[in-house]
Each structure stands twice: as structure tokens, then as C-alpha cells.
C-alpha positions in Angstrom: 22.1 -6.3 -4.6 20.0 -8.5 -2.3 17.5 -11.0 -3.5 13.9 -11.0 -2.5 14.4 -14.0 -0.3 17.2 -12.3 1.6 15.1 -9.2 2.1 12.1 -11.2 3.3 14.3 -13.2 5.6 15.8 -10.1 7.2 12.3 -8.6 7.6 11.0 -11.8 9.1 13.8 -12.0 11.6 13.3 -8.5 12.8 9.5 -8.7 13.0 9.0 -6.0 10.5 7.3 -8.3 8.0 4.5 -9.1 10.6 4.2 -5.4 11.3 3.7 -4.7 7.6 1.0 -7.4 7.4 -0.7 -6.1 10.5 -0.7 -2.6 9.1 -2.3 -3.8 5.8 -4.9 -5.7 7.7 -5.7 -2.6 9.9 -6.0 -0.5 6.7 -8.5 -2.9 5.2 -10.6 -3.0 8.3 -10.6 0.8 8.5 -11.5 1.2 4.9 -14.4 -1.2 5.3 -15.7 0.7 8.3 -15.3 4.1 6.8 -16.5 3.3 3.3 -19.3 1.0 4.5 -19.2 -1.5 1.6 -17.0 -4.3 0.5 -17.1 -3.1 -3.1 -15.8 0.3 -2.2 -13.0 -1.3 -0.1 -11.8 -3.4 -3.1 -10.6 -0.3 -5.0 -7.9 0.8 -2.5 -7.3 -2.8 -1.5 -6.1 -3.6 -5.1 -4.5 -0.2 -5.8 -2.2 -0.1 -2.7 -0.2 -3.3 -3.4 0.1 -2.3 -7.1 1.5 1.1 -6.0 3.9 -0.5 -3.5 5.3 -3.0 -6.1 5.7 -0.3 -8.6 7.4 2.0 -6.1 10.0 -0.6 -5.3 10.4 -2.0 -8.8 11.3 1.2 -10.6 14.2 2.2 -8.3 15.4 -1.4 -8.1 15.6 -1.6 -11.9 17.4 1.7 -11.9 20.0 0.5 -9.4 18.9 2.4 -6.3 18.2 1.1 -2.8 15.4 1.8 -0.4 16.6 4.3 2.1 14.7 6.3 4.7 13.8 9.2 2.3 12.4 6.8 -0.3 10.4 4.9 2.3 8.9 8.2 3.6 8.0 9.1 0.0 6.3 5.7 -0.4 4.2 6.4 2.7 3.2 9.7 1.3 2.3 8.2 -2.1 0.2 5.5 -0.5 -1.7 8.0 1.6 -2.4 10.1 -1.4 -3.5 7.0 -3.3 -5.9 5.9 -0.6 -7.4 9.4 -0.3 -7.9 9.7 -4.0 -9.5 6.2 -4.2 -11.9 7.1 -1.4 -12.9 10.3 -3.2 -13.4 8.4 -6.5 -15.5 5.7 -4.9 -17.7 8.3 -3.1 -18.3 10.2 -6.4 -19.1 7.0 -8.3 -21.6 5.9 -5.7 -23.2 9.4 -5.7 -23.6 9.3 -9.4 -25.0 5.8 -9.4 -27.7 6.8 -6.8 
């Protein structure tokens, strides 16, 4: 099993790590634009990294590796999470007003 340093080193060499960071930055900017407030953007901004860490930690502890199917499932899980977070924030703001 690879250590976290080995995985990060491999991702850095192939340029994938920078692509991941650019994607996260793009996500934050789009959420800010679409939701219109920094407070509403913080909910998915905190929830997405927690979901990613949990999605990788559970299979890793069970002895599985990250293959293409699990990565596609992770993309689906993140998109569902962001959609749900936006709906929750919209409803909370509607109730507050």
C-alpha cells in the first residue's frame, strides 16, 4: 500500500495535483457567483473536503484501492453533496427572510 507522500509525489509529477487544486478553486468561484454570498459558499466549501477525505479513508481502511469506478462514484457523490448543500442554503435563507 502506498503512503500519502508517495501518492502526492506521483500526482505532483503528473500535474494532476495542480488540476485538482484548480478544479477546487473553480468550484469555489462558481459557488460564490451562483449563491451570491460568502456565508452560503462556506457550507459546500467545508462539506466537500470532508466528503472527499471520508470517501478515501473508508475504502483505504478496508484495504481497497482507488480505481476508476470508485473515482467516478466519488465525482457523483460530490455533485450530489453540492446540489443538496445549495438547496439547504436556499431554504435556510428563505426562512430567515
